N, C-alpha and C positions, 0 to 999 in steps of 0.2 A: 236655651244656654249658649249662640253664641257669642252674645254681650257678658258675660261672666267671664272673670279671670280664669288663669290656669287652677291656681289655689280653688276656689269657688267650684269650677268643672269639677275637681277633683272629692272636692268635701261632696258636692252634691252626691257624686258616683257612691261614694263612703256610703253616705245616710243610707241611697236606697238601697245595697247590698245588706245592709244592717238591716234594715225592715225587712226585706227580705228573709233574713236567718230569723228575725223575731217569730215572725209567725209561719212559719213551717209546720210546726207541731200543733197549731192549732186551725190549720189549714187540713190540716189530716182529720183532729175529728172531728170538725163542721162538715166537710167533705161524707166524710163515714153519716154525718148525721143528717144528710139530705141538703144542706145549704144550694150548694152550687147544681143539683140536679130539679131541682125547686128552681132557682135566677134563670136555669136553661129555656124554660118554657115561659115566663113573665114577670114582669114586676112584685113585688109583694110589699107590702108594710112591715115596716122593721117591727113592731111587737106582736103581727102575724109571725112572723119571721122568731121569736123569743118563743111563743106558745107551742108553733110546730119542734122547731127542735131541742126545745128542754132545754134552755139553756140561761142562765145571770143576762140579765137585760147588758150591765156592764160589760162582762167577756163579750159579746155581741159587738157593742157599740166599738167596742176596742179596735177587736178584727176585721171587722168593717170598713175601720176609720186606716187602720194601717194597709187595706187592700183598696181602699180609695187611692193613699198615696203613690200605693202600688201601680195604679192606674185601669184597677182592673173593674172593680165595682162600683157603681156612680147613686149617693144618696141625695134625692131632691126631696121635700120634705121630708114625710116618714118614708118615701118610695125607696128601697133599693132595687136595681138594676147590674144588671152586669154590663159593661162597656165593651165597644168592638171588641179592645185587647182580649178580655177577661171572657169573649166566646172563645175568640183562639186560647187562650190557654186553658180555657176548662177542656176543650177537642183533647187537649195532648195531654 
């Protein structure tokens, strides 16, 4: 972010904060459903998480995308895992 102009830096911070606000209630629901306790143990396939959590595929895809934009999860192919920051975040 060092090469960004001050306006670009401010916009990036605003977008990051807005993402966080947008996913708050979804994170609470998915935490209660067991998403994070599952991801702490190991990466999971997206399709397995849909079945395990009993949530609509599109809903989970959107929330995981937002979590990815926050730097908390990583999606490689169909495998979903916590990032290092995600493990720290889940611990708190």
